[in-house]
TIRO-2110 file (N, C-alpha, C; in Angstrom, 1 decimal):
// TIRO-2110
-61.2, -120.0, 1.7, N, 1, A
-61.9, -119.8, 3.0, CA, 1, A
-63.4, -119.7, 2.7, C, 1, A
-64.2, -120.3, 3.6, N, 2, A
-65.6, -120.2, 3.4, CA, 2, A
-66.2, -118.9, 3.9, C, 2, A
-67.3, -118.4, 3.3, N, 3, A
-68.0, -117.3, 3.8, CA, 3, A
-69.0, -117.7, 4.9, C, 3, A
-69.4, -118.9, 4.9, N, 4, A
-70.5, -119.4, 5.8, CA, 4, A
-69.8, -120.2, 6.9, C, 4, A
-70.6, -120.5, 7.9, N, 5, A
-70.0, -121.3, 9.0, CA, 5, A
-70.0, -122.8, 8.6, C, 5, A
-69.1, -123.5, 9.3, N, 6, A
-68.9, -124.9, 9.1, CA, 6, A
-70.2, -125.7, 9.6, C, 6, A
-70.5, -126.8, 9.0, N, 7, A
-71.6, -127.6, 9.5, CA, 7, A
-71.1, -128.4, 10.7, C, 7, A
-72.0, -128.9, 11.5, N, 8, A
-71.6, -129.7, 12.7, CA, 8, A
-70.8, -130.9, 12.3, C, 8, A
-71.1, -131.5, 11.3, N, 9, A
-70.3, -132.7, 10.9, CA, 9, A
-68.9, -132.4, 10.5, C, 9, A
-68.7, -131.2, 9.8, N, 10, A
-67.4, -130.8, 9.5, CA, 10, A
-66.6, -130.4, 10.7, C, 10, A
-67.2, -129.8, 11.7, N, 11, A
-66.5, -129.5, 12.9, CA, 11, A
-66.1, -130.8, 13.6, C, 11, A
-67.0, -131.8, 13.7, N, 12, A
-66.7, -133.1, 14.3, CA, 12, A
-65.6, -133.8, 13.6, C, 12, A
-65.6, -133.8, 12.3, N, 13, A
-64.6, -134.5, 11.5, CA, 13, A
-63.2, -133.8, 11.7, C, 13, A
-63.2, -132.5, 11.8, N, 14, A
-62.0, -131.7, 12.1, CA, 14, A
-61.4, -132.1, 13.5, C, 14, A
-62.2, -132.2, 14.5, N, 15, A
-61.8, -132.6, 15.8, CA, 15, A
-61.2, -134.0, 15.8, C, 15, A
-61.9, -134.9, 15.1, N, 16, A
-61.5, -136.3, 15.1, CA, 16, A
-60.4, -136.7, 14.1, C, 16, A
-60.0, -135.8, 13.3, N, 17, A
-59.1, -136.1, 12.2, CA, 17, A
-57.7, -136.2, 12.8, C, 17, A
-56.8, -137.0, 12.1, N, 18, A
-55.5, -137.2, 12.6, CA, 18, A
-54.5, -136.1, 12.3, C, 18, A
-54.9, -135.3, 11.3, N, 19, A
-54.1, -134.1, 11.0, CA, 19, A
-55.0, -132.9, 10.9, C, 19, A
-55.3, -132.3, 12.0, N, 20, A
-56.2, -131.1, 12.1, CA, 20, A
-55.7, -129.8, 11.5, C, 20, A
-54.4, -129.7, 11.2, N, 21, A
-53.9, -128.5, 10.6, CA, 21, A
-54.0, -128.4, 9.1, C, 21, A
-54.6, -129.4, 8.5, N, 22, A
-54.7, -129.4, 7.0, CA, 22, A
-56.1, -129.3, 6.6, C, 22, A
-56.4, -128.5, 5.6, N, 23, A
-57.8, -128.4, 5.1, CA, 23, A
-58.5, -127.1, 5.3, C, 23, A
-59.6, -127.0, 4.6, N, 24, A
-60.4, -125.7, 4.7, CA, 24, A
-61.0, -125.5, 6.0, C, 24, A
-61.3, -126.5, 6.8, N, 25, A
-61.9, -126.4, 8.1, CA, 25, A
-60.9, -125.7, 9.0, C, 25, A
-59.6, -126.0, 8.9, N, 26, A
-58.6, -125.4, 9.8, CA, 26, A
-58.5, -123.9, 9.4, C, 26, A
-58.6, -123.6, 8.1, N, 27, A
-58.5, -122.2, 7.7, CA, 27, A
-59.7, -121.4, 8.2, C, 27, A
-60.9, -122.0, 8.1, N, 28, A
-62.1, -121.3, 8.6, CA, 28, A
-62.0, -121.1, 10.1, C, 28, A
-61.6, -122.1, 10.8, N, 29, A
-61.5, -122.0, 12.3, CA, 29, A
-60.5, -120.9, 12.7, C, 29, A
-59.5, -120.6, 11.9, N, 30, A
-58.6, -119.5, 12.3, CA, 30, A
-59.2, -118.2, 12.3, C, 30, A
-60.3, -118.0, 11.5, N, 31, A
-60.9, -116.6, 11.4, CA, 31, A
-62.3, -116.5, 12.0, C, 31, A
-62.9, -117.7, 12.3, N, 32, A
-64.3, -117.6, 12.8, CA, 32, A
-64.4, -118.0, 14.2, C, 32, A
-64.7, -117.1, 15.1, N, 33, A
-64.7, -117.4, 16.6, CA, 33, A
-65.9, -118.3, 16.9, C, 33, A
-67.0, -118.2, 16.2, N, 34, A
-68.2, -119.0, 16.5, CA, 34, A
-67.9, -120.5, 16.3, C, 34, A
-67.3, -120.8, 15.1, N, 35, A
-67.0, -122.1, 14.8, CA, 35, A
-65.9, -122.7, 15.7, C, 35, A
-64.9, -121.8, 16.0, N, 36, A
-63.8, -122.2, 16.9, CA, 36, A
-64.4, -122.6, 18.3, C, 36, A
-65.4, -121.8, 18.8, N, 37, A
-65.9, -122.2, 20.1, CA, 37, A
-66.7, -123.5, 20.0, C, 37, A
-67.4, -123.7, 18.9, N, 38, A
-68.1, -125.0, 18.8, CA, 38, A
-67.1, -126.2, 18.7, C, 38, A
-66.0, -125.9, 18.0, N, 39, A
-64.9, -127.0, 18.0, CA, 39, A
-64.3, -127.2, 19.3, C, 39, A
-64.2, -126.2, 20.1, N, 40, A
-63.6, -126.4, 21.5, CA, 40, A
-64.6, -127.2, 22.4, C, 40, A
-65.9, -126.9, 22.2, N, 41, A
-66.9, -127.6, 22.9, CA, 41, A
-66.9, -129.1, 22.6, C, 41, A
-66.8, -129.4, 21.3, N, 42, A
-66.7, -130.8, 20.8, CA, 42, A
-65.4, -131.5, 21.4, C, 42, A
-64.3, -130.7, 21.4, N, 43, A
-63.1, -131.3, 21.8, CA, 43, A
-63.2, -131.7, 23.3, C, 43, A
-63.8, -130.8, 24.1, N, 44, A
-64.0, -131.0, 25.6, CA, 44, A
-65.0, -132.2, 25.8, C, 44, A
-66.0, -132.3, 24.9, N, 45, A
-67.0, -133.3, 25.0, CA, 45, A
-66.3, -134.7, 24.8, C, 45, A
-65.5, -134.7, 23.7, N, 46, A
-64.8, -136.0, 23.3, CA, 46, A
-63.8, -136.4, 24.4, C, 46, A
-63.1, -135.4, 25.0, N, 47, A
-62.1, -135.7, 26.0, CA, 47, A
-62.9, -136.2, 27.3, C, 47, A
-64.0, -135.6, 27.6, N, 48, A
-64.8, -136.1, 28.7, CA, 48, A
-65.4, -137.5, 28.6, C, 48, A
-65.8, -137.8, 27.4, N, 49, A
-66.3, -139.2, 27.1, CA, 49, A
-65.1, -140.2, 27.2, C, 49, A
-64.0, -139.8, 26.7, N, 50, A
-62.8, -140.7, 26.7, CA, 50, A
-62.3, -140.9, 28.1, C, 50, A
-62.5, -139.9, 29.0, N, 51, A
-62.0, -140.0, 30.4, CA, 51, A
-62.9, -140.9, 31.3, C, 51, A
-64.1, -141.1, 30.8, N, 52, A
-65.1, -141.9, 31.7, CA, 52, A
-64.6, -143.4, 31.7, C, 52, A
-64.9, -144.0, 32.9, N, 53, A
-64.6, -145.4, 33.0, CA, 53, A
-65.6, -146.2, 32.2, C, 53, A
-65.2, -147.3, 31.7, N, 54, A
-66.1, -148.2, 31.0, CA, 54, A
-67.1, -148.8, 31.9, C, 54, A
-68.3, -149.0, 31.5, N, 55, A
-69.3, -149.5, 32.5, CA, 55, A
-69.1, -151.0, 32.8, C, 55, A
-69.3, -151.3, 34.0, N, 56, A
-69.1, -152.7, 34.4, CA, 56, A
-70.3, -153.2, 35.2, C, 56, A
-70.7, -154.5, 35.0, N, 57, A
-71.8, -155.1, 35.6, CA, 57, A
-71.4, -155.6, 37.0, C, 57, A
-72.3, -155.5, 38.0, N, 58, A
-71.9, -156.0, 39.3, CA, 58, A
-72.4, -157.4, 39.5, C, 58, A
-72.7, -158.1, 38.4, N, 59, A
-73.0, -159.5, 38.4, CA, 59, A
-72.4, -160.2, 37.2, C, 59, A
-72.3, -161.5, 37.2, N, 60, A
-71.7, -162.2, 36.1, CA, 60, A
-72.7, -162.4, 35.0, C, 60, A
-72.6, -161.5, 34.0, N, 61, A
-73.6, -161.5, 32.9, CA, 61, A
-73.5, -162.8, 32.0, C, 61, A
-72.3, -163.2, 31.8, N, 62, A
-72.2, -164.4, 31.0, CA, 62, A
-72.8, -165.6, 31.6, C, 62, A
-72.7, -165.8, 32.9, N, 63, A
-73.3, -166.9, 33.6, CA, 63, A
-74.8, -166.8, 33.6, C, 63, A
-75.3, -165.6, 33.7, N, 64, A
-76.8, -165.4, 33.6, CA, 64, A
-77.3, -165.8, 32.2, C, 64, A
-76.6, -165.4, 31.2, N, 65, A
-77.1, -165.7, 29.8, CA, 65, A
-76.9, -167.1, 29.5, C, 65, A
-75.8, -167.7, 29.9, N, 66, A
-75.6, -169.1, 29.7, CA, 66, A
-76.5, -170.0, 30.4, C, 66, A
-77.0, -169.6, 31.6, N, 67, A
-78.0, -170.4, 32.3, CA, 67, A
-79.3, -170.5, 31.5, C, 67, A
-79.6, -169.5, 30.8, N, 68, A
-80.8, -169.5, 30.0, CA, 68, A
-80.7, -170.3, 28.7, C, 68, A
-79.4, -170.3, 28.2, N, 69, A
-79.2, -171.0, 26.9, CA, 69, A
-79.0, -172.5, 27.1, C, 69, A
-78.3, -172.9, 28.1, N, 70, A
-78.0, -174.3, 28.3, CA, 70, A
-79.2, -175.1, 28.8, C, 70, A
-80.2, -174.5, 29.3, N, 71, A
-81.3, -175.3, 29.7, CA, 71, A
-82.1, -175.8, 28.5, C, 71, A
-82.0, -177.0, 28.2, N, 72, A
-82.7, -177.6, 27.0, CA, 72, A
-83.8, -178.4, 27.6, C, 72, A
-85.0, -178.1, 27.2, N, 73, A
-86.2, -178.8, 27.6, CA, 73, A
-86.5, -179.9, 26.7, C, 73, A
-86.9, -181.0, 27.3, N, 74, A
-87.2, -182.2, 26.4, CA, 74, A
-88.5, -181.9, 25.7, C, 74, A
-88.6, -182.5, 24.5, N, 75, A
-89.7, -182.3, 23.6, CA, 75, A
-90.8, -183.3, 24.1, C, 75, A
-91.9, -182.8, 24.6, N, 76, A
-93.0, -183.7, 25.0, CA, 76, A
-93.8, -184.2, 23.9, C, 76, A
-94.3, -185.4, 24.0, N, 77, A
-95.1, -186.0, 22.9, CA, 77, A
-96.6, -185.7, 23.3, C, 77, A
-97.3, -185.3, 22.3, N, 78, A
-98.7, -185.0, 22.5, CA, 78, A
-99.6, -186.2, 22.1, C, 78, A
-98.9, -187.3, 21.7, N, 79, A
-99.7, -188.4, 21.1, CA, 79, A
-100.7, -189.0, 22.2, C, 79, A
-100.3, -189.3, 23.4, N, 80, A
-101.3, -189.8, 24.4, CA, 80, A
-102.4, -188.7, 24.6, C, 80, A
-102.0, -187.5, 24.7, N, 81, A
-103.0, -186.4, 24.9, CA, 81, A
-104.0, -186.3, 23.8, C, 81, A
-103.6, -186.5, 22.6, N, 82, A
-104.5, -186.5, 21.4, CA, 82, A
-105.5, -187.6, 21.5, C, 82, A
-105.1, -188.8, 21.9, N, 83, A
-106.0, -189.9, 22.0, CA, 83, A
-107.0, -189.8, 23.1, C, 83, A
-106.5, -189.2, 24.2, N, 84, A
-107.4, -188.9, 25.3, CA, 84, A
-108.5, -187.9, 24.9, C, 84, A
-108.0, -186.8, 24.2, N, 85, A
-109.0, -185.8, 23.8, CA, 85, A
-110.0, -186.4, 22.8, C, 85, A
-109.5, -187.2, 21.8, N, 86, A
-110.4, -187.8, 20.8, CA, 86, A
-111.4, -188.7, 21.5, C, 86, A
-110.9, -189.5, 22.5, N, 87, A
-111.8, -190.4, 23.2, CA, 87, A
-112.9, -189.7, 23.9, C, 87, A
-112.5, -188.6, 24.6, N, 88, A
-113.5, -187.8, 25.3, CA, 88, A
-114.5, -187.2, 24.4, C, 88, A
-114.0, -186.6, 23.3, N, 89, A
-114.9, -186.0, 22.3, CA, 89, A
-115.9, -187.0, 21.7, C, 89, A
-115.4, -188.2, 21.3, N, 90, A
-116.3, -189.2, 20.8, CA, 90, A
-117.3, -189.7, 21.9, C, 90, A
-116.8, -189.9, 23.1, N, 91, A
-117.7, -190.3, 24.2, CA, 91, A
-118.8, -189.3, 24.4, C, 91, A
-118.4, -188.0, 24.4, N, 92, A
-119.4, -186.9, 24.6, CA, 92, A
-120.4, -186.9, 23.5, C, 92, A
-120.0, -187.1, 22.3, N, 93, A
-121.0, -187.1, 21.2, CA, 93, A
-121.9, -188.3, 21.3, C, 93, A
-121.3, -189.5, 21.6, N, 94, A
-122.2, -190.7, 21.7, CA, 94, A
-123.1, -190.6, 22.9, C, 94, A
-122.6, -190.0, 24.0, N, 95, A
-123.5, -189.9, 25.2, CA, 95, A
-124.6, -188.9, 24.9, C, 95, A
-124.3, -187.8, 24.3, N, 96, A
-125.3, -186.8, 24.0, CA, 96, A
-126.3, -187.4, 23.0, C, 96, A
-125.9, -188.2, 22.0, N, 97, A
-126.8, -188.7, 21.1, CA, 97, A
-127.7, -189.8, 21.7, C, 97, A
-127.2, -190.5, 22.8, N, 98, A
-127.9, -191.5, 23.5, CA, 98, A
-129.0, -190.9, 24.3, C, 98, A
-128.6, -189.8, 25.1, N, 99, A
-129.5, -189.2, 26.1, CA, 99, A
-130.5, -188.2, 25.4, C, 99, A
-130.0, -187.5, 24.4, N, 100, A
-130.8, -186.5, 23.7, CA, 100, A
-131.2, -186.9, 22.3, C, 100, A
-131.1, -188.1, 21.9, N, 101, A
-131.4, -188.6, 20.6, CA, 101, A
-132.9, -188.4, 20.2, C, 101, A
-133.7, -188.5, 21.2, N, 102, A
-135.2, -188.4, 21.0, CA, 102, A
-135.5, -186.9, 20.5, C, 102, A
-134.7, -185.9, 20.8, N, 103, A
-135.0, -184.6, 20.5, CA, 103, A
-134.4, -184.2, 19.1, C, 103, A
-133.5, -185.0, 18.6, N, 104, A
-133.0, -184.8, 17.2, CA, 104, A
-134.0, -185.2, 16.2, C, 104, A
-134.2, -184.3, 15.2, N, 105, A
-135.2, -184.7, 14.1, CA, 105, A
-134.5, -185.7, 13.1, C, 105, A
-133.2, -185.6, 13.1, N, 106, A
-132.4, -186.5, 12.2, CA, 106, A
-131.6, -187.5, 13.0, C, 106, A
-131.7, -188.7, 12.7, N, 107, A
-131.0, -189.7, 13.5, CA, 107, A
-129.5, -189.8, 13.0, C, 107, A
-128.7, -190.3, 13.9, N, 108, A
-127.3, -190.4, 13.6, CA, 108, A
-126.9, -191.5, 12.5, C, 108, A
-127.9, -192.3, 12.1, N, 109, A
-127.7, -193.3, 11.1, CA, 109, A
-127.6, -192.6, 9.7, C, 109, A
-128.1, -191.4, 9.6, N, 110, A
-128.1, -190.7, 8.3, CA, 110, A
-126.6, -190.3, 8.0, C, 110, A
-126.2, -190.5, 6.8, N, 111, A
-124.8, -190.3, 6.4, CA, 111, A
-124.4, -188.8, 6.5, C, 111, A
-125.3, -187.9, 6.3, N, 112, A
-125.0, -186.5, 6.4, CA, 112, A
-124.8, -186.1, 7.8, C, 112, A
-125.6, -186.7, 8.7, N, 113, A
-125.3, -186.3, 10.1, CA, 113, A
-124.1, -186.9, 10.7, C, 113, A
-123.7, -188.1, 10.1, N, 114, A
-122.4, -188.7, 10.5, CA, 114, A
-121.2, -187.8, 10.0, C, 114, A
-121.4, -187.3, 8.9, N, 115, A
-120.4, -186.4, 8.3, CA, 115, A
-120.2, -185.1, 9.2, C, 115, A
-121.4, -184.6, 9.7, N, 116, A
-121.4, -183.4, 10.5, CA, 116, A
-120.7, -183.8, 11.9, C, 116, A
-121.0, -184.9, 12.4, N, 117, A
-120.4, -185.3, 13.7, CA, 117, A
-118.9, -185.5, 13.5, C, 117, A
-118.5, -186.2, 12.4, N, 118, A
-117.0, -186.4, 12.2, CA, 118, A
-116.3, -185.1, 12.0, C, 118, A
-116.9, -184.1, 11.3, N, 119, A
-116.3, -182.8, 11.1, CA, 119, A
-116.2, -182.1, 12.4, C, 119, A
-117.3, -182.1, 13.2, N, 120, A
-117.3, -181.4, 14.5, CA, 120, A
-116.2, -182.0, 15.4, C, 120, A
-116.0, -183.4, 15.4, N, 121, A
-115.0, -184.0, 16.2, CA, 121, A
-113.6, -183.6, 15.8, C, 121, A
-113.4, -183.5, 14.5, N, 122, A
-112.1, -183.1, 14.0, CA, 122, A
-111.8, -181.7, 14.4, C, 122, A
-112.8, -180.8, 14.2, N, 123, A
-112.6, -179.4, 14.6, CA, 123, A
-112.4, -179.2, 16.1, C, 123, A
-113.1, -180.0, 16.9, N, 124, A
-112.8, -179.9, 18.3, CA, 124, A
-111.4, -180.4, 18.7, C, 124, A
-111.0, -181.4, 18.0, N, 125, A
-109.6, -181.9, 18.2, CA, 125, A
-108.6, -180.8, 17.9, C, 125, A
-108.7, -180.2, 16.7, N, 126, A
-107.7, -179.2, 16.4, CA, 126, A
-107.8, -177.9, 17.3, C, 126, A
-109.1, -177.6, 17.7, N, 127, A
-109.2, -176.5, 18.6, CA, 127, A
-108.5, -176.8, 19.9, C, 127, A
-108.7, -178.0, 20.4, N, 128, A
-108.1, -178.4, 21.7, CA, 128, A
-106.5, -178.4, 21.6, C, 128, A
-106.0, -178.9, 20.4, N, 129, A
-104.6, -178.9, 20.2, CA, 129, A
-104.0, -177.4, 20.2, C, 129, A
-104.8, -176.6, 19.5, N, 130, A
-104.4, -175.2, 19.4, CA, 130, A
-104.4, -174.5, 20.8, C, 130, A
-105.4, -174.8, 21.6, N, 131, A
-105.5, -174.3, 23.0, CA, 131, A
-104.3, -174.8, 23.8, C, 131, A
-103.9, -176.0, 23.7, N, 132, A
-102.8, -176.6, 24.4, CA, 132, A
-101.5, -175.9, 23.9, C, 132, A
-101.3, -175.7, 22.6, N, 133, A
-100.1, -175.1, 22.1, CA, 133, A
-100.0, -173.7, 22.6, C, 133, A
-101.1, -172.9, 22.6, N, 134, A
-101.0, -171.5, 23.0, CA, 134, A
-100.7, -171.5, 24.5, C, 134, A
-101.2, -172.4, 25.3, N, 135, A
-100.9, -172.4, 26.7, CA, 135, A
-99.4, -172.7, 26.9, C, 135, A
-98.9, -173.7, 26.2, N, 136, A
-97.4, -174.0, 26.4, CA, 136, A
-96.6, -172.8, 26.0, C, 136, A
-97.0, -172.1, 24.9, N, 137, A
-96.2, -170.9, 24.5, CA, 137, A
-96.2, -169.8, 25.5, C, 137, A
-97.4, -169.6, 26.1, N, 138, A
-97.5, -168.6, 27.1, CA, 138, A
-96.7, -169.0, 28.4, C, 138, A
-96.7, -170.2, 28.7, N, 139, A
-95.9, -170.7, 29.9, CA, 139, A
-94.4, -170.5, 29.6, C, 139, A
-94.0, -170.8, 28.3, N, 140, A
-92.6, -170.7, 28.0, CA, 140, A
-92.2, -169.2, 28.0, C, 140, A
-93.1, -168.3, 27.6, N, 141, A
-92.8, -166.9, 27.7, CA, 141, A
-92.7, -166.4, 29.1, C, 141, A
-93.5, -167.0, 30.0, N, 142, A
-93.4, -166.6, 31.4, CA, 142, A
-92.1, -167.1, 32.0, C, 142, A
-91.6, -168.3, 31.6, N, 143, A
-90.4, -168.9, 32.1, CA, 143, A
-89.2, -168.1, 31.8, C, 143, A
-89.2, -167.5, 30.6, N, 144, A
-88.0, -166.7, 30.2, CA, 144, A
-87.9, -165.4, 30.9, C, 144, A
-89.0, -164.9, 31.4, N, 145, A
-89.0, -163.6, 32.2, CA, 145, A
-88.7, -163.9, 33.6, C, 145, A
END
């Protein structure tokens, strides 16, 4: 027999065991009213949980989930959009160099300035694609809610 009280886990194991009359927990509960009252509280709690009805949904959960899963969206091609964006970027660069070329100290015929223009165009292209991708992801997230 123990001189100290049973731990909560020991009391719960005693209540849930298939043969509660065997072991040191049974012997301790015979002489300790405090642990016996805790065991009775656990027994009533477990019986109350078992007596409750299982929760039920008032709507068809599987149909709701399946409607979200079965909707497969087609994969859109960004190829025409990329060419439109590249054409607009090149057109904007050429138009600005035509109208504001007199204010540039370096002409576009210089190889270094062509490299800068090409790099800027590529960066604008990737920035635009990133913007479109972020927009599509945000719209997809809104569609799921």
